[in-house]
C-alpha positions in Angstrom: 40.8 47.2 -25.9 37.9 47.9 -23.7 35.7 45.9 -26.0 38.1 42.9 -25.7 38.1 43.1 -21.9 34.3 43.3 -21.8 33.9 40.2 -24.0 36.4 38.4 -21.8 34.5 39.3 -18.7 31.3 38.0 -20.2 33.0 34.8 -21.2 34.3 34.2 -17.7 30.9 35.2 -16.1 28.8 32.8 -18.2 31.4 30.1 -17.8 31.2 30.3 -14.0 27.4 30.5 -14.1 27.2 27.3 -16.1 29.3 25.5 -13.6 26.5 26.0 -11.0 23.7 25.0 -13.4 22.7 21.3 -13.3 23.3 19.7 -16.7 20.3 17.4 -16.2 17.0 18.0 -14.4 15.5 15.4 -12.1 13.1 13.1 -13.9 9.5 13.9 -13.0 7.2 11.1 -11.8 5.4 9.4 -14.6 1.7 8.5 -14.5 0.2 6.1 -17.0 -2.8 7.6 -18.9 -6.3 6.8 -17.7 -8.3 4.7 -20.1 -5.3 3.5 -22.0 -3.2 0.3 -21.9 0.0 2.3 -22.7 2.6 2.6 -20.0 6.0 4.1 -20.5 9.0 1.9 -19.7 12.7 2.2 -18.9 15.4 -0.4 -18.9 17.3 -1.8 -15.9 20.5 -0.8 -17.7 19.5 2.8 -17.7 19.3 2.7 -13.9 22.6 0.9 -13.5 21.1 -2.3 -12.2 22.9 -5.6 -12.1 21.1 -7.2 -15.0 23.1 -10.4 -14.6 21.0 -11.2 -11.6 17.6 -10.8 -13.2 17.4 -14.4 -14.5 17.9 -15.7 -11.0 15.1 -13.4 -9.7 12.7 -14.6 -12.4 13.6 -18.2 -11.8 12.8 -17.8 -8.1 9.5 -16.0 -8.8 8.5 -18.8 -11.2 9.5 -21.6 -8.7 7.5 -19.9 -6.0 4.2 -20.0 -7.8 4.2 -16.3 -8.9 1.6 -15.1 -11.4 2.8 -11.6 -12.0 5.7 -9.4 -11.0 6.0 -5.7 -11.8 8.7 -3.1 -10.9 8.1 0.6 -11.3 10.8 3.2 -11.0 9.4 6.7 -10.7 6.2 5.4 -12.3 7.7 3.8 -15.4 7.8 0.0 -15.8 11.3 -1.4 -15.5 10.3 -5.1 -15.2 7.0 -6.8 -15.9 6.8 -10.6 -15.9 3.9 -13.0 -16.1 4.2 -16.7 -15.1 2.2 -19.9 -15.1 -0.4 -18.9 -17.7 -1.2 -15.5 -16.2 -1.5 -12.4 -18.4 -1.6 -8.7 -18.1 -5.4 -8.7 -18.3 -6.1 -11.6 -15.9 -7.7 -10.6 -12.7 -6.4 -11.9 -9.4 -7.3 -11.4 -5.7 -5.6 -8.8 -3.5 -6.6 -10.6 -0.3 -5.5 -8.4 2.7 -3.4 -6.2 0.5 -6.7 -4.7 -0.3 -7.1 -3.4 3.3 -5.0 -0.4 2.1 -7.8 0.4 -0.4 -10.2 0.6 2.5 -7.8 2.8 4.5 -7.4 5.1 1.6 -11.1 5.5 0.8 -11.8 6.1 4.5 -9.3 9.0 4.3 -11.0 10.4 1.2 -14.4 10.3 3.0 -12.8 12.2 5.9 -11.2 14.9 3.8 -14.6 15.4 2.1 -16.2 16.0 5.5 -18.3 12.9 5.7 -16.7 11.4 8.7 -14.0 11.8 11.4 -11.8 8.8 12.1 -11.6 9.9 15.8 -15.4 9.5 16.1 -16.8 6.3 17.5 -18.0 3.7 15.0 -21.5 3.7 16.5 -21.9 7.4 15.4 -22.2 6.0 11.9 -23.5 2.4 12.4 -25.7 2.9 15.5 -25.2 1.1 18.7 -25.4 -2.7 18.8 -23.0 -3.3 15.9 -21.1 -5.5 18.3 -22.1 -7.7 21.2 -19.7 -5.8 23.6 -21.2 -3.9 26.5 -22.4 -0.5 25.3 -19.8 1.4 27.3 -17.0 -0.8 25.7 -18.5 -0.6 22.2 -18.6 3.2 22.5 -14.8 3.2 23.1 -14.2 1.9 19.5 -13.4 4.6 17.0 -12.9 4.4 13.3 -9.2 4.9 14.0 -9.2 1.8 16.1 -10.5 -0.2 13.1 -7.8 1.4 10.9 -5.1 0.4 13.4 -6.4 -3.1 14.4 -6.8 -2.0 18.0 -10.6 -2.5 18.4 -10.2 -4.7 21.4 -12.7 -7.2 19.9 -11.9 -11.0 20.0 -9.9 -12.0 17.0 -10.2 -15.7 17.7 -13.8 -16.0 16.6 -13.1 -16.0 12.8 -14.0 -13.6 10.0 -17.7 -13.2 10.7 -18.5 -9.6 11.5 -22.1 -10.0 12.6 -22.8 -8.5 16.1 -22.9 -11.9 17.8 -19.4 -12.6 16.6 -17.8 -9.3 17.6 -17.2 -9.8 21.3 -15.3 -7.7 23.8 -11.9 -8.9 25.0 -10.1 -5.7 25.9 -10.6 -2.0 25.9 -10.1 -0.4 22.5 -6.6 0.9 22.0 -5.0 -1.5 24.5 -4.6 -4.6 22.4 -3.4 -5.1 18.7 -4.9 -8.0 16.9 -5.3 -8.7 13.2 -9.0 -8.9 12.7 -11.6 -8.8 9.9 -13.6 -6.2 11.8 -11.7 -3.5 9.9 -14.2 -4.2 7.0 -16.9 -2.4 9.0 -15.1 0.8 7.8 -16.7 0.1 4.4 -20.1 0.2 6.1 -19.1 3.4 7.9 -18.1 5.1 4.6 -21.4 3.9 3.0 -23.5 5.2 5.8 -21.6 8.5 6.1 -21.7 9.3 2.4 -25.2 7.8 1.8 -23.7 5.8 -1.1 -22.9 2.2 -1.6 -19.3 1.3 -0.8 -18.7 0.2 -4.4 -20.1 3.4 -5.9 -18.0 5.7 -3.6 -14.9 3.6 -4.0 -15.2 3.5 -7.8 -15.9 7.2 -8.1 -13.4 8.6 -5.6 -10.5 6.2 -6.1 -10.6 3.5 -8.8 -11.8 5.6 -11.7 -9.6 8.6 -10.8 -6.4 6.7 -11.2 -7.4 4.4 -14.0 -7.7 1.1 -12.1 -10.0 -1.7 -13.1 -11.4 -4.4 -10.9 -14.2 -5.1 -8.5 -15.0 -6.1 -4.9 -16.3 -9.6 -4.5 -17.9 -10.8 -1.3 -16.5 -14.1 0.0 -18.5 -14.9 3.0 -17.6 -12.2 5.6 -14.6 -11.1 3.5 -14.7 -8.2 1.0 -12.0 -9.1 -1.5 -10.8 -6.9 -4.3 -9.9 -8.5 -7.7 -8.0 -6.7 -10.5 -5.2 -7.1 -12.9 -1.7 -6.5 -11.8 -1.3 -3.1 -13.4 -4.3 -1.8 -11.4 -2.4 -2.9 -8.3 0.6 -1.0 -9.6 -1.4 2.1 -10.2 -2.5 2.1 -6.6 1.1 1.6 -5.4 2.1 4.5 -7.6 -0.5 6.7 -6.0 1.0 5.9 -2.6 4.5 6.6 -3.8 3.3 10.0 -5.1 1.9 11.0 -1.7 -1.7 10.6 -2.8 -1.3 12.9 -5.9 -2.2 11.5 -9.3 -0.6 13.6 -12.0 -1.4 16.9 -10.3 -4.7 15.9 -8.7 -4.6 15.3 -5.0 -6.7 12.1 -4.6 -6.0 11.5 -0.9 -4.7 14.0 1.6 -1.0 13.7 1.9 -1.1 14.2 5.7 -3.6 11.4 6.1 -1.4 9.1 3.9 1.6 10.0 5.9 -0.2 9.0 9.1 -1.4 5.8 7.4 2.2 4.8 6.4 3.8 5.5 9.8 3.4 3.8 13.2 -0.2 4.3 14.3 -0.1 3.0 17.9 2.4 1.9 20.5 1.8 -1.9 20.4 2.7 -3.0 16.9 5.2 -0.4 15.7 5.2 -2.0 12.2 1.6 -1.1 11.5 0.0 2.1 10.2 -3.6 2.4 9.0 -3.9 -1.1 7.5 -0.4 -0.7 6.0 2.7 -2.7 7.1 5.9 -0.8 7.9 9.5 -1.9 7.6 12.4 -0.4 9.6 10.8 -0.4 13.0 12.3 -1.8 16.2 9.7 -4.5 16.6 6.5 -6.0 15.1 3.6 -8.4 15.7 2.5 -11.1 13.4 -1.2 -11.8 12.5 -2.8 -14.2 14.9 -0.2 -13.6 17.6 0.2 -11.4 20.6 4.0 -11.9 20.7 6.3 -9.0 20.1 9.2 -9.8 17.7 12.2 -7.6 17.7 13.8 -6.3 14.6 12.7 -5.2 11.1 9.6 -6.7 9.5 11.7 -7.6 6.4 15.4 -7.2 7.2 16.6 -7.5 3.6 14.3 -4.7 2.4 15.0 -0.9 2.6 14.1 0.5 6.0 11.8 3.1 4.7 9.6 0.6 2.8 5.9 0.2 3.6 3.7 -2.4 2.1 0.3 -4.0 1.6 0.5 -7.7 2.4 -2.2 -10.2 1.5 -2.9 -13.8 2.1 -0.8 -16.2 0.1 1.8 -13.6 -0.8 0.0 -10.8 -2.6 2.4 -7.9 -2.3 2.6 -4.1 -2.9 6.0 -2.8 -1.8 6.5 1.0 -1.8 10.1 2.3 -1.3 10.2 6.1 -1.4 14.0 6.3 -1.1 14.4 4.3 -4.3 11.3 5.6 -6.1 10.1 2.0 -6.4 6.8 0.2 -6.5 6.9 -3.6 -6.7 3.9 -5.8 -7.2 3.7 -9.6 -6.7 0.6 -11.6 -7.3 0.2 -15.4 -7.2 -0.4 -18.5 -5.2 1.3 -19.0 -1.9 5.1 -19.2 -2.3 5.3 -21.9 0.3 2.6 -22.6 2.9 -0.5 -20.6 3.3 0.0 -17.4 5.2 -2.1 -14.3 6.3 0.4 -11.6 5.4 4.1 -11.7 6.0 6.0 -14.9 5.1 9.6 -16.1 4.8 9.1 -15.5 1.1 9.4 -11.7 1.7 12.9 -11.9 3.1 14.3 -14.2 0.4 12.5 -12.3 -2.4 14.1 -9.1 -1.2 17.5 -10.7 -1.3 16.9 -11.5 -5.0 15.5 -8.0 -5.7 18.4 -6.3 -3.9 20.9 -8.3 -6.0 19.4 -6.6 -9.0 18.7 -3.0 -7.9 21.9 -2.6 -5.9 
């Protein structure tokens, strides 16, 4: 009898214990292998997405001159489409979406002790890198370049020679979208005693399996790669700077980079654009616009936005990275466009 009672007790104990034990474990983030073209996939059906709306999304992408569109969920490819003769191996330009590469490598150089973003730029480049009065030039820190608050005149074009970098306001008092950020590449080169390309390739590109190269276009330094390389970088951001167990970029730095960095343009971090803020500024404008950057997108999304609608959208709450490369959807633009809002209506109709 005692034996029967003991067995019954064990049966009840393990039955109760099993009720508290999850039947499935959370899927770990997937990272595509380095040096391989393989990339695991999952289906939209497995995520419960509304697959009946995928055709409308693809039609819209095609009509809006898209060349590639990739959706990752937790690192795995859910959607990958190429349009208008583009292929998975075709390189395309990132335009200003590549600013986030510069931001990331600046952070890597800081974590390795080569620089401090709070130091003035002239500590690394010497004085006279602008034509501003010396006292005003010395106000400009690396962080001001990361946050587009250098105070230099943004109306003079992309040229970053000293004669074209002229004082208009004290650093930190004015937000303006300006190509002067590219001087951070010179700062990194000077601080590390390496070329920008060498340091970038060694510390970021090769470590996450990207391909591509920087191409100088006048005063612009533009990154070109295939779309999957852009997706790899977006995945690194989603993973808080960690690539399959290796911390590539300090997570605290990346957190600062993807949150409001100054009090003028709330929707701007360290060369990243931020959704879900109370207001934002557009490139080439000093006007403050109220509301979210992209009202139809998740509030926690941050993004890399490049001329003519090059996009990296990162949505932590939904474990999504979304890539769009191509020609301008409508008219030429510097970063944000009406395309973002409509595209997110189409995306949301699928993922929701």
